[in-house]
Each structure stands twice: as structure tokens, then as C-alpha cells.
C-alpha positions in Angstrom: -121.6 127.2 28.4 -120.1 130.0 30.7 -118.8 132.7 28.5 -116.8 136.2 30.2 -119.2 138.3 28.0 -122.7 137.1 29.2 -124.4 139.8 30.8 -124.9 137.8 34.2 -122.4 135.6 35.9 -122.9 134.3 39.3 -120.3 131.9 41.0 -121.2 130.3 44.1 -122.8 132.9 45.4 -123.7 132.8 49.0 -125.6 135.3 51.6 -126.1 134.6 55.3 -128.1 136.5 57.7 -127.4 136.7 61.4 -130.8 136.9 63.2 -131.1 138.0 66.6 -133.0 135.5 68.8 -134.5 135.3 72.2 -137.3 134.3 74.7 -140.4 136.3 75.4 -140.6 138.4 78.5 -138.7 141.0 80.4 -136.6 139.2 81.9 -135.2 137.4 78.2 -135.5 141.5 76.7 -133.1 142.6 79.9 -130.7 139.5 79.4 -130.6 140.1 75.5 -129.7 143.6 76.0 -126.1 142.7 77.5 -126.3 139.3 75.6 -127.5 138.7 72.7 -128.2 135.5 70.8 -127.7 135.0 67.1 -128.5 132.4 64.6 -127.4 132.0 61.3 -129.6 131.6 58.3 -128.3 130.8 54.9 -130.4 132.4 52.7 -128.3 132.1 49.5 -125.7 128.9 49.6 -123.1 128.8 47.0 -125.5 129.5 43.3 -123.7 129.5 40.5 -125.4 130.2 37.1 -125.1 132.4 33.8 -127.4 134.0 31.2 -126.7 135.3 28.0 -127.8 138.4 26.1 -131.6 138.4 25.1 -132.5 135.4 27.3 -135.5 135.8 29.5 -135.0 133.1 32.5 -137.6 132.1 35.2 -136.3 132.4 38.8 -138.5 129.8 40.4 -138.8 128.7 44.3 -141.2 128.8 47.1 -141.5 131.5 49.5 -138.4 131.8 51.5 -136.3 130.1 48.7 -133.6 132.9 48.3 -135.0 134.5 45.1 -135.6 137.8 46.2 -132.1 137.9 48.4 -130.2 136.7 44.9 -131.9 139.4 42.7 -131.2 142.2 45.4 -127.6 140.9 44.9 -127.3 140.8 41.6 -128.9 144.8 41.6 -126.3 145.8 44.2 -128.4 146.0 46.9 -126.7 143.4 49.2 -123.6 142.5 49.7 -122.9 138.6 49.3 -121.1 136.5 52.2 -119.1 134.6 49.9 -119.0 134.3 46.1 -119.0 136.7 43.5 -121.2 137.7 40.7 -120.6 140.0 37.5 -123.5 141.9 35.5 -122.5 143.5 32.5 -118.7 142.6 33.4 -119.5 144.8 36.7 -119.2 143.8 40.7 -123.0 144.7 41.4 -122.5 145.9 44.8 -119.6 148.2 44.3 -122.7 150.0 42.6 -120.6 151.9 40.2 -122.7 154.8 38.0 -122.3 152.8 34.5 -123.8 149.9 36.1 -126.6 151.5 37.6 -127.6 153.1 34.5 -127.6 149.7 32.7 -129.8 147.6 35.2 -133.3 147.9 36.7 -135.1 145.9 39.5 -138.7 146.5 39.4 -140.1 144.9 42.4 -144.2 144.2 42.3 -144.8 145.1 46.2 -142.6 148.2 46.1 -143.3 151.5 44.7 -140.9 153.7 42.7 -143.9 156.1 41.9 -144.1 159.6 44.2 -148.2 158.6 45.7 -149.4 162.2 45.3 -148.3 163.4 42.1 -148.7 162.5 38.5 -146.9 159.8 37.4 -145.2 161.9 34.3 -143.7 163.8 37.4 -142.2 160.6 38.7 -140.9 160.3 35.0 -139.2 163.7 34.7 -137.2 163.0 38.0 -136.1 159.8 36.3 -134.9 161.8 33.6 -132.6 164.1 35.6 -131.4 160.9 37.9 -130.3 159.2 34.9 -129.5 162.3 32.9 -131.3 161.7 30.2 -131.4 164.4 26.8 -134.7 165.6 26.1 -135.0 163.5 22.4 -133.7 160.6 24.4 -136.4 160.7 27.1 -139.2 162.0 24.3 -138.3 159.0 22.5 -138.0 156.4 24.9 -141.4 157.7 26.5 -143.2 157.7 23.2 -142.1 153.9 22.7 -143.2 153.2 26.2 -146.9 154.7 25.6 -147.0 152.9 22.5 -146.3 149.4 24.0 -148.1 150.2 27.2 -151.0 152.4 26.3 -149.8 155.3 28.8 -151.4 158.5 27.7 -154.6 158.4 30.0 -152.7 157.3 33.2 -149.5 159.9 33.5 -151.2 162.6 34.3 -153.4 161.2 37.3 -152.0 160.8 40.8 -150.7 157.5 41.5 -153.0 156.9 44.0 -156.4 157.3 42.1 -154.6 154.6 39.2 -155.9 151.0 39.6 -153.2 148.2 40.6 -152.7 147.2 37.0 -152.8 150.6 35.8 -149.8 151.8 38.3 -147.9 148.9 37.6 -147.9 150.0 33.5 -146.3 152.9 34.9 -143.6 151.2 37.3 -142.4 149.6 34.9 -142.1 152.7 32.4 -140.4 154.4 35.1 -137.9 151.6 35.3 -137.4 151.5 31.7 -137.0 155.2 31.1 -132.9 154.6 30.9 -133.5 151.5 28.5 -131.5 149.2 30.5 -129.6 146.2 29.3 -130.4 144.0 32.2 -133.9 143.7 33.8 -134.3 141.9 37.1 -138.4 141.3 37.8 -139.6 140.1 41.1 -143.0 139.6 41.0 -144.0 142.0 38.5 -147.7 140.7 37.7 -148.4 140.0 41.5 -152.1 141.1 42.3 -153.0 142.0 38.8 -156.1 140.8 37.3 -155.9 138.0 34.4 -156.2 140.9 31.7 -153.9 142.9 33.4 -151.4 139.8 33.8 -151.3 139.2 30.2 -150.8 142.8 29.1 -147.9 143.1 30.9 -146.6 139.7 29.5 -147.4 140.8 26.3 -145.5 144.1 26.8 -142.4 142.3 28.5 -142.3 139.5 25.6 -142.2 142.8 22.8 -140.1 145.0 24.9 -137.6 141.9 24.6 -137.8 141.4 21.1 -137.3 145.1 20.5 -134.3 146.0 22.5 -132.6 142.3 23.1 -132.6 143.5 27.3 -131.6 140.2 29.3 -134.7 139.7 31.8 -134.4 137.4 35.1 -138.0 137.2 36.2 -139.2 135.7 39.5 -143.2 134.7 39.5 -145.3 132.7 41.4 -147.8 132.8 38.3 -146.8 130.1 36.0 -148.6 131.7 33.1 -146.0 134.5 33.4 -143.2 131.7 33.1 -144.5 129.7 30.1 -145.7 132.8 28.1 -141.7 134.4 28.2 -139.3 131.6 29.6 -137.9 128.8 27.6 -135.3 128.3 30.5 -135.9 128.2 34.3 -133.8 128.0 37.0 -135.2 126.7 40.2 -134.2 127.6 43.8 -135.0 125.6 47.0 -133.5 126.3 50.3 -131.2 128.8 48.9 -129.4 126.1 47.0 -129.7 125.8 43.1 -131.9 122.4 42.4 -132.1 122.9 38.5 -131.0 124.7 35.7 -132.7 124.1 32.2 -135.7 123.9 29.9 -139.0 123.7 30.9 -139.9 120.7 28.5 -136.7 119.0 29.7 -138.0 119.5 33.3 -141.7 117.9 32.7 -140.4 115.0 30.9 -138.1 114.1 33.8 -139.8 114.9 37.0 -143.6 114.2 35.2 -143.4 111.9 32.6 -147.1 111.5 32.0 -149.7 112.5 29.5 -153.2 113.7 30.4 -155.6 112.1 28.2 -158.9 114.1 28.3 -162.4 112.2 26.8 -165.6 112.9 26.0 -168.3 110.5 25.3 -171.3 110.6 22.9 -174.1 111.3 25.2 -172.2 111.1 28.2 -172.2 107.5 28.0 -171.1 105.8 31.0 -167.7 103.9 30.6 -165.2 102.3 33.5 -162.0 104.5 32.5 -160.0 103.6 35.4 -159.1 100.4 33.3 -157.0 102.9 30.5 -155.1 104.8 33.2 -155.3 107.3 36.6 -158.7 108.9 36.8 -157.8 112.6 37.0 -161.2 114.0 37.1 -163.7 111.4 36.7 -166.4 114.0 35.2 -170.0 114.0 35.8 -170.7 115.1 32.4 -168.2 116.8 30.0 -164.8 115.6 29.5 -163.2 113.0 31.7 -159.4 112.9 32.2 -157.0 109.9 32.7 -153.6 110.0 33.5 -151.3 107.8 31.7 -147.4 107.3 31.4 -146.1 109.3 28.2 -144.6 106.1 26.3 -148.2 104.6 26.3 -150.2 107.4 24.8 -150.5 106.2 21.4 -151.6 102.6 22.4 -153.9 104.0 25.2 -155.6 106.2 22.8 -156.0 104.0 20.2 -157.6 101.7 22.6 -160.3 104.4 24.1 -161.1 104.9 20.2 -161.4 101.5 19.3 -163.9 100.5 22.4 -165.5 103.9 23.5 -168.3 106.2 22.2 -165.6 109.0 21.4 -167.0 112.1 20.6 -163.8 114.3 21.3 -159.9 113.3 22.9 -157.3 115.4 23.5 -153.8 114.6 24.9 -152.4 117.4 26.9 -148.7 117.3 28.8 -149.2 117.8 33.0 -150.2 121.5 34.0 -146.9 123.3 34.8 -147.8 124.0 38.4 -147.9 120.0 38.7 -144.4 119.7 37.2 -143.1 122.9 39.4 -144.6 121.6 42.7 -142.6 118.1 42.2 -139.7 120.0 41.5 -139.9 122.1 44.7 -141.0 118.3 46.6 -137.9 117.0 44.8 
């Protein structure tokens, strides 16, 4: 239920771009100089949602769905075509100083650190930009160092850092002013599995310590399952789902995956129990069954097959999200 004190309130937010269009060739270019044609591209269409204090919400959708456009409007970088939004009680695109000191936008494909100087010099620049006292700056940097292990990284030129190391420093620079709302656009993009796990652990602990509200976009479902109990799905600029991951799974993919290991890899026709997902030449074989039939089918397998090991799992979150996009 929407409350006026929620940090993020979005009401029928829309953004339409006018994109110039012309055919190839010199003649078309000349005609376009005098009479240019435009197409309307509706990036975001009447999106509404609210996010409470301390929530971490996954903002999902395929490429071109309108996720980044929405985040840029909420961060005050873009004006909407229609609708309104309030972040911490402020209209974002008015870009008032108090608002800008209370939020941050981290984009995994954009740099905020100067490339040729050590990260610590960029940190000092942000101390000046946000007018942080020496005591606040030192205290916050010490806490971020504890969470992200920044010590060995801060005095190296940014260009000499690995992608994972640079992302740690990018996050630290974005959080030096202790923002109350974080907009994170693909913060783990391109990182190896180990670096992704470290960033996820940091965000979870940072949220626990500070109570910051986080709106996160990511194509890595491990980010979503590790951090978000609630997700918002946007597709073709329209909001398609707002709720829990478990509820979405029950609605979109009401089935379970039963994995079976047979003694000595015994031969058996598992298709009589459900839809084969993995025939398994040696190792565990998988069968997809309706969720309401799991107890009945597992009992039949244990009674009729030489079972060495049996597991029951939810469908992979990637499958659930893909089905949601398609629907």
C-alpha cells in the first residue's frame, strides 16, 4: 500500500523520445536537412510503483524495456514526458541540492573515477563536491574499506585496476556521502563470479547497516535471488509485474524439478513420471512435474526405482523470468 513517506513514489511515469528517421543516401540526407521526419519511441509508459524504506527491489526486463530510462528519471537526469515521481519527497528532475546529496546512481558501464589518478584522489574530490567534513569522510571511508577491502586499491591509478577492483572503488565513491537511496544499474556487469559475490555481499551488508533503499537492475539472476525479495518487471515500457519472486514462480512456472540418481546408473524410463529435462548419461537425471504432484511422484519413484539420491528443486529463476517476459 502506498504511503506518502515511502522514499520512492512513482505515478504513471512516461517518457517518449522523438527519434529522427531518414533513408540512406545523399538525396535523403539533403531532404532531411530541410524537412526532418521523426518517430515517437515510447520508452516508458505509465509506470507506477512505490518502494518503502530499506527495501531492496529488483527492477527487471529485457534489453530496451525501459529500465535505465526509468532510473535516469528517478535520479533526475531525464525529464518525463508525463506522470510524476517523488524520491525522498523531492521531484527528481528539479535536481535540488538536498536531493542530490541523498541519492546516488551507479551504472556498471559508466565511470565516475578519473582514469589516470589513484582512486583516493577522486574520493577527495567527492568529499569536496558533497562538502563532507574530514571526520565524516574519514569515518565513512574507513567503514567502506572494512566492507570492500579498499586498502591495497586506493593508491593505484584507476587504469591499473582490474574490473572487479574498479567496481569496488566506483561503489565506494558513490557511497561516500551516505545516500539514503541507491539506484544501481547493472553493478556487477562483466565481473567474474567471485567479484559478483563480493559486490552482492557488500550491498546486502550496506543495506543492513544503513537502512538504505535500493532499486537494482541486473541481467544476472544470482544478483536478484541473493538480494531481492520483491521484483518489478517492465517490458516494452510497461509495468508487467510487481511482487515476490516466490509468488511469480508459483504463477508463471507451477512445476518442480525432481533430480534422481540411480544405483549403478541403472537404466529406467523416467518419462513415465513427467517431462524429461535432462536425460543424464550417467549422473543425475531430471524430470519436470506439476507442483501438486510432487509427493505422489517422489513416492512412486522411491517405491519402484533403485534410488541412490533424490532432490526436489524449484524451477531455475532464469526460466521463471523468461516466461514472465514472454507473457
